[in-house]
Backbone as a chain_set.jsonl record, in Angstrom:
{"seq": "MGSHQEHIMNVTTMYCSGCDRDVAVVVTDSAPDDAQANVTGEELACLEVGTHCTGTLCPLGVAEPSAMVHRLIRHGLPTDQLTRVSGYCDACGLESELALVGENRASCLVCGTTRPWEVVL", "coords": {"N": [[0.831, -1.161, -0.017], [0.781, 2.161, 0.967], [3.724, 4.113, 1.496], [5.86, 4.031, 4.441], [6.444, 6.529, 5.213], [4.513, 8.227, 4.466], [2.148, 10.588, 5.463], [-0.969, 11.709, 6.668], [-2.062, 14.749, 5.581], [-3.335, 18.064, 6.079], [-3.832, 20.897, 4.31], [-4.105, 24.313, 4.935], [-5.226, 27.723, 5.342], [-4.039, 30.283, 7.433], [-4.17, 33.115, 9.656], [-1.296, 34.926, 10.231], [0.125, 36.522, 12.824], [2.729, 37.294, 13.054], [3.802, 38.037, 10.567], [1.784, 39.477, 9.586], [-0.293, 38.647, 7.79], [-2.222, 36.279, 5.774], [-1.213, 32.896, 5.703], [-0.02, 29.768, 4.226], [-0.439, 26.737, 5.824], [0.383, 23.479, 7.115], [-1.223, 20.84, 8.652], [-0.291, 18.056, 10.316], [-1.475, 14.767, 10.732], [-0.318, 12.866, 12.29], [2.516, 12.012, 14.317], [5.928, 12.043, 13.139], [7.685, 9.09, 11.887], [10.141, 8.736, 13.235], [9.784, 9.656, 15.763], [9.456, 9.572, 19.381], [7.795, 6.729, 20.837], [5.65, 7.419, 22.502], [4.909, 9.875, 21.624], [2.455, 11.578, 20.119], [-0.178, 13.091, 18.011], [-1.153, 16.251, 16.617], [0.867, 18.334, 14.452], [1.867, 21.529, 13.519], [3.038, 22.987, 10.537], [4.428, 25.714, 8.966], [4.12, 26.603, 5.603], [5.2, 28.816, 4.505], [7.402, 29.771, 5.77], [10.502, 31.526, 6.304], [12.956, 33.973, 5.3], [11.637, 36.32, 5.959], [10.656, 35.828, 8.425], [11.391, 37.073, 11.29], [11.218, 36.954, 13.978], [11.684, 35.345, 17.131], [10.027, 33.313, 17.738], [7.569, 31.465, 16.124], [4.245, 32.469, 15.787], [2.229, 30.718, 15.1], [2.988, 27.969, 15.008], [4.256, 27.788, 17.34], [7.047, 27.776, 17.673], [10.633, 28.18, 16.861], [11.581, 29.775, 13.78], [13.524, 28.201, 12.452], [12.937, 25.737, 13.541], [10.539, 25.283, 12.277], [11.385, 24.87, 9.635], [12.774, 22.497, 9.966], [10.721, 20.838, 10.646], [9.26, 20.856, 8.157], [11.131, 19.446, 6.573], [11.381, 17.04, 7.979], [8.831, 15.963, 7.678], [8.716, 15.63, 5.073], [7.683, 17.687, 3.383], [7.155, 20.371, 0.929], [9.907, 22.432, 0.247], [10.536, 24.356, -1.536], [9.853, 27.023, -1.492], [11.568, 28.308, 0.05], [14.276, 30.617, 0.694], [17.422, 29.926, -0.679], [20.886, 28.891, -0.195], [24.06, 27.75, -1.231], [26.191, 25.669, 0.796], [28.343, 24.389, 3.354], [27.454, 21.828, 5.638], [28.14, 21.407, 8.92], [27.026, 19.595, 10.663], [25.992, 17.28, 9.14], [27.978, 16.882, 7.46], [28.045, 17.488, 4.741], [28.205, 19.102, 1.498], [25.641, 21.169, 0.748], [22.308, 22.378, 0.094], [21.265, 25.266, 1.848], [18.701, 26.631, 3.776], [17.734, 29.936, 4.223], [16.648, 31.319, 7.213], [14.79, 33.391, 9.342], [16.684, 35.927, 11.145], [19.966, 36.014, 10.153], [20.4, 33.191, 10.184], [20.727, 29.787, 9.1], [19.338, 26.728, 7.714], [20.12, 23.405, 7.2], [19.078, 21.691, 4.348], [19.234, 18.926, 4.185], [19.633, 17.589, 6.68], [18.413, 19.234, 8.489], [19.595, 20.743, 10.524], [20.363, 23.824, 12.12], [22.189, 26.794, 11.896], [24.294, 29.673, 12.686], [24.488, 32.223, 10.156], [26.216, 34.233, 7.889], [26.102, 36.797, 5.503], [28.593, 37.704, 3.366], [29.686, 40.576, 1.854]], "CA": [[0.003, 0.006, -0.023], [1.514, 3.359, 1.014], [5.022, 4.104, 2.116], [5.767, 4.269, 5.836], [6.694, 7.946, 5.388], [3.312, 9.019, 4.167], [1.337, 11.122, 6.579], [-2.2, 12.384, 6.171], [-1.885, 16.169, 5.91], [-4.322, 19.012, 5.718], [-3.274, 22.212, 4.028], [-5.135, 25.321, 5.284], [-4.638, 29.088, 5.476], [-4.238, 30.844, 8.77], [-3.572, 34.411, 9.82], [-0.02, 34.92, 11.069], [0.377, 37.835, 13.406], [4.177, 37.613, 12.941], [4.018, 38.679, 9.281], [0.542, 40.279, 9.391], [-1.004, 38.183, 6.562], [-2.614, 34.842, 5.767], [-0.128, 32.007, 5.225], [-0.434, 28.422, 4.098], [0.17, 25.845, 6.805], [0.062, 22.028, 7.018], [-1.415, 20.208, 9.982], [-0.082, 16.627, 10.096], [-2.394, 13.971, 11.61], [0.418, 11.925, 13.069], [3.894, 12.283, 14.552], [6.794, 11.34, 12.206], [8.115, 7.789, 12.33], [11.259, 8.795, 14.094], [9.416, 10.313, 17.119], [9.33, 8.568, 20.413], [6.555, 5.988, 20.712], [4.592, 8.085, 23.256], [4.611, 11.231, 21.099], [1.373, 11.611, 19.079], [-0.883, 14.306, 17.922], [-0.941, 17.096, 15.407], [1.934, 19.298, 14.467], [1.706, 22.566, 12.514], [4.227, 23.452, 9.844], [4.171, 26.799, 8.039], [4.702, 26.45, 4.268], [5.733, 30.121, 4.028], [8.513, 30.202, 6.648], [11.645, 32.047, 5.527], [13.812, 35.1, 5.709], [10.77, 37.343, 6.52], [10.336, 35.46, 9.847], [12.478, 37.687, 12.035], [10.994, 36.74, 15.441], [12.298, 34.057, 17.727], [8.995, 32.317, 17.914], [6.42, 31.52, 15.22], [3.011, 32.463, 16.589], [1.355, 29.708, 14.637], [3.498, 26.687, 15.406], [4.919, 27.927, 18.704], [8.446, 27.189, 17.507], [11.518, 29.098, 16.102], [11.516, 29.537, 12.322], [14.397, 27.058, 12.114], [12.215, 24.449, 13.868], [9.558, 25.097, 11.194], [12.105, 24.267, 8.502], [13.028, 21.116, 10.331], [9.294, 20.089, 10.479], [9.046, 20.625, 6.72], [12.094, 18.42, 6.122], [11.012, 15.777, 8.672], [7.53, 15.453, 7.139], [8.808, 15.474, 3.563], [6.932, 18.755, 2.795], [7.909, 21.17, -0.002], [10.795, 23.527, 0.728], [10.999, 25.156, -2.693], [9.541, 28.429, -1.324], [12.599, 28.897, 0.959], [15.471, 31.251, 0.023], [18.494, 28.941, -0.513], [22.198, 29.169, -0.554], [24.906, 26.605, -1.126], [27.072, 25.716, 1.816], [28.769, 23.105, 4.002], [26.785, 21.599, 6.876], [29.013, 20.782, 9.9], [26.352, 18.49, 11.288], [25.924, 16.077, 8.341], [29.265, 16.786, 6.689], [27.786, 17.527, 3.307], [27.928, 20.369, 0.776], [24.212, 21.031, 0.445], [21.55, 23.67, 0.079], [20.87, 25.715, 3.142], [17.542, 27.594, 3.738], [17.881, 31.114, 5.074], [15.469, 31.483, 8.012], [15.013, 34.407, 10.351], [17.865, 36.808, 10.966], [21.344, 35.437, 10.201], [20.337, 31.762, 10.469], [20.484, 28.897, 7.89], [19.074, 25.386, 8.045], [20.565, 22.428, 6.217], [17.873, 21.031, 3.814], [19.381, 17.576, 4.222], [19.468, 17.097, 8.008], [17.591, 20.22, 9.25], [20.413, 21.486, 11.538], [20.419, 25.271, 11.947], [23.395, 27.442, 12.46], [24.42, 31.07, 12.278], [24.883, 32.422, 8.781], [26.432, 35.643, 7.576], [26.346, 37.11, 4.118], [29.697, 38.634, 3.281], [29.739, 41.218, 0.532]], "C": [[0.873, 1.253, 0.005], [2.862, 3.198, 1.691], [4.865, 4.442, 3.61], [6.053, 5.76, 6.166], [5.549, 8.814, 5.021], [2.569, 9.42, 5.415], [0.16, 11.792, 5.971], [-2.015, 13.896, 6.661], [-3.038, 17.013, 5.362], [-3.718, 20.36, 5.479], [-4.4, 23.246, 4.265], [-4.39, 26.67, 5.275], [-4.994, 29.629, 6.837], [-3.648, 32.216, 8.739], [-2.364, 34.319, 10.715], [0.21, 36.364, 11.531], [1.861, 38.271, 13.301], [4.452, 38.346, 11.617], [2.851, 39.431, 8.793], [-0.138, 39.917, 8.017], [-1.431, 36.747, 6.71], [-1.431, 34.044, 5.139], [-0.649, 30.583, 5.103], [0.297, 27.595, 5.158], [-0.4, 24.419, 6.525], [-0.156, 21.579, 8.441], [-1.292, 18.685, 9.71], [-1.013, 15.898, 11.157], [-1.605, 13.008, 12.497], [1.87, 12.397, 13.269], [4.784, 11.478, 13.555], [7.233, 9.996, 12.777], [9.258, 7.752, 13.266], [10.992, 9.377, 15.525], [9.376, 9.168, 18.108], [7.951, 7.94, 20.397], [5.438, 6.676, 21.436], [4.277, 9.425, 22.731], [3.609, 11.051, 19.924], [0.736, 12.9, 19.026], [-0.565, 15.098, 16.718], [0.218, 18.054, 15.629], [1.736, 20.247, 13.274], [3.019, 22.919, 11.893], [3.801, 24.513, 8.852], [4.852, 26.519, 6.659], [5.316, 27.737, 3.742], [6.89, 30.621, 4.917], [9.691, 30.641, 5.767], [12.292, 33.211, 6.102], [12.917, 36.201, 6.34], [10.354, 37.06, 7.976], [11.53, 35.923, 10.688], [12.379, 37.535, 13.547], [11.7, 35.474, 15.886], [11.328, 33.018, 17.942], [7.897, 32.465, 16.923], [5.138, 31.479, 16.011], [2.104, 31.348, 16.213], [1.752, 28.337, 15.193], [4.166, 26.644, 16.738], [6.274, 27.3, 18.622], [9.296, 28.315, 16.765], [11.304, 28.774, 14.626], [12.314, 28.387, 11.931], [13.668, 25.719, 12.448], [11.12, 24.183, 12.848], [10.219, 24.435, 10.014], [12.339, 22.791, 8.762], [11.827, 20.299, 10.225], [9.072, 19.882, 9.02], [9.874, 19.413, 6.191], [11.703, 17.032, 6.666], [9.775, 15.132, 8.111], [7.584, 15.286, 5.622], [7.928, 16.514, 2.813], [7.786, 19.614, 1.874], [8.764, 22.237, 0.706], [11.232, 24.469, -0.35], [10.705, 26.618, -2.504], [10.655, 29.111, -0.438], [13.773, 29.528, 0.141], [16.648, 30.316, 0.325], [19.855, 29.488, -0.869], [22.966, 27.848, -0.505], [25.857, 26.752, -0.004], [27.415, 24.368, 2.411], [28.022, 23.091, 5.337], [27.76, 20.839, 7.758], [28.332, 19.536, 10.471], [26.309, 17.208, 10.489], [27.119, 15.882, 7.451], [29.105, 16.815, 5.169], [27.75, 18.935, 2.753], [26.484, 20.207, 0.361], [23.602, 22.409, 0.309], [21.137, 23.991, 1.483], [19.723, 26.696, 2.947], [17.828, 28.699, 4.733], [16.574, 31.308, 5.842], [15.769, 32.544, 9.105], [16.209, 35.25, 10.108], [19.158, 36.029, 11.144], [21.392, 33.996, 10.639], [20.143, 30.996, 9.11], [20.26, 27.509, 8.41], [19.448, 24.484, 6.856], [19.281, 21.735, 5.675], [18.036, 19.494, 3.65], [19.044, 17.035, 5.641], [18.664, 18.028, 8.915], [18.34, 20.977, 10.333], [20.5, 22.981, 11.126], [21.629, 25.822, 12.564], [23.398, 28.899, 12.036], [24.855, 31.193, 10.827], [25.061, 33.85, 8.488], [26.703, 35.739, 6.082], [27.47, 38.034, 4.107], [29.749, 39.219, 1.951], [31.042, 41.674, 0.16]], "O": [[1.684, 1.4, -0.909], [3.088, 2.215, 2.396], [3.875, 5.056, 4.008], [5.9, 6.169, 7.317], [5.592, 10.025, 5.235], [2.4, 8.612, 6.328], [0.249, 12.378, 4.892], [-1.855, 14.224, 7.837], [-3.624, 16.704, 4.324], [-3.128, 20.927, 6.398], [-5.529, 23.038, 3.822], [-3.163, 26.751, 5.214], [-6.109, 29.452, 7.326], [-2.757, 32.506, 7.941], [-2.395, 33.727, 11.794], [0.45, 37.273, 10.737], [2.189, 39.449, 13.44], [5.308, 39.23, 11.6], [2.886, 39.985, 7.695], [-0.491, 40.795, 7.23], [-1.047, 36.072, 7.665], [-0.777, 34.485, 4.194], [-1.604, 30.212, 5.784], [1.503, 27.743, 5.355], [-1.414, 24.204, 5.861], [0.63, 21.898, 9.333], [-2.091, 18.113, 8.968], [-1.254, 16.38, 12.264], [-2.191, 12.388, 13.384], [2.385, 13.131, 12.426], [4.426, 10.362, 13.177], [7.168, 9.775, 13.986], [9.364, 6.811, 14.052], [11.905, 9.54, 16.334], [9.28, 7.993, 17.754], [7.002, 8.594, 19.965], [4.296, 6.526, 21.0], [3.439, 10.112, 23.315], [3.921, 10.446, 18.899], [1.009, 13.769, 19.854], [0.216, 14.667, 15.87], [0.517, 18.507, 16.734], [1.471, 19.802, 12.157], [4.011, 23.13, 12.592], [2.939, 24.278, 8.006], [6.048, 26.231, 6.61], [5.891, 27.751, 2.654], [7.296, 31.778, 4.81], [9.846, 30.179, 4.637], [12.197, 33.441, 7.308], [13.406, 36.95, 7.186], [9.787, 37.914, 8.657], [12.546, 35.234, 10.775], [13.28, 37.91, 14.296], [12.219, 34.683, 15.098], [11.699, 31.9, 18.302], [7.301, 33.541, 16.867], [4.936, 30.573, 16.819], [1.215, 31.038, 17.007], [0.926, 27.637, 15.781], [4.591, 25.589, 17.209], [6.615, 26.406, 19.397], [8.747, 29.233, 16.155], [10.905, 27.666, 14.264], [11.846, 27.597, 11.112], [13.785, 24.73, 11.724], [10.79, 23.031, 12.568], [9.649, 23.508, 9.439], [12.13, 21.948, 7.89], [11.882, 19.161, 9.759], [8.706, 18.769, 8.642], [9.378, 18.531, 5.49], [11.692, 16.028, 5.954], [9.667, 13.906, 8.067], [6.62, 14.858, 4.988], [7.474, 16.228, 1.705], [9.011, 19.608, 1.997], [8.32, 22.852, 1.674], [12.146, 25.274, -0.168], [11.233, 27.433, -3.26], [10.644, 30.324, -0.232], [14.173, 29.038, -0.915], [16.85, 29.949, 1.482], [19.999, 30.39, -1.694], [22.555, 26.924, 0.197], [26.345, 27.863, 0.204], [26.856, 23.34, 2.028], [27.937, 24.086, 6.057], [28.177, 19.738, 7.4], [28.996, 18.533, 10.733], [26.553, 16.137, 11.046], [27.261, 14.862, 6.777], [29.908, 16.252, 4.424], [27.322, 19.864, 3.437], [26.128, 19.231, -0.299], [24.271, 23.439, 0.396], [20.709, 23.114, 2.234], [19.773, 27.518, 2.032], [18.12, 28.458, 5.904], [15.513, 31.447, 5.234], [16.85, 32.571, 9.692], [16.718, 35.301, 8.989], [19.393, 35.448, 12.204], [22.296, 33.594, 11.372], [19.516, 31.476, 8.166], [20.869, 27.105, 9.4], [19.136, 24.767, 5.699], [18.481, 21.242, 6.47], [17.168, 18.826, 3.087], [18.241, 16.11, 5.763], [18.276, 17.627, 10.013], [17.731, 21.804, 11.011], [20.682, 23.321, 9.957], [22.063, 25.385, 13.629], [22.634, 29.319, 11.166], [25.548, 30.307, 10.328], [24.177, 34.653, 8.786], [27.404, 34.921, 5.486], [27.4, 39.081, 4.752], [29.847, 38.491, 0.963], [31.215, 42.229, -0.925]]}, "num_chains": 1, "name": "protein.A"}
């Protein structure tokens, strides 16, 4: 039947007070496979997270913008809306694409690890 990584997801639009507009979000119906056995329930992931998220806490998902990116990666959701740069990830040891999130932060699109990021001109 389906893959073990498939999750039932509902895409909806919600008002985000952080960016003062409606944004697309996904509500997953189950915890990802790699979660602890006793962790269940819904988890919200914003599909429009990115460099415009300058706060330390997303008002919708009650998480840092970098945690939102990690949720997208963990659930296999689209990340094509994220501003990307090429770089080296110390955590997974790969040259990969990094998503710019919040102020001076970048998340590896392979493993989801977030680290400080500076643009040098």
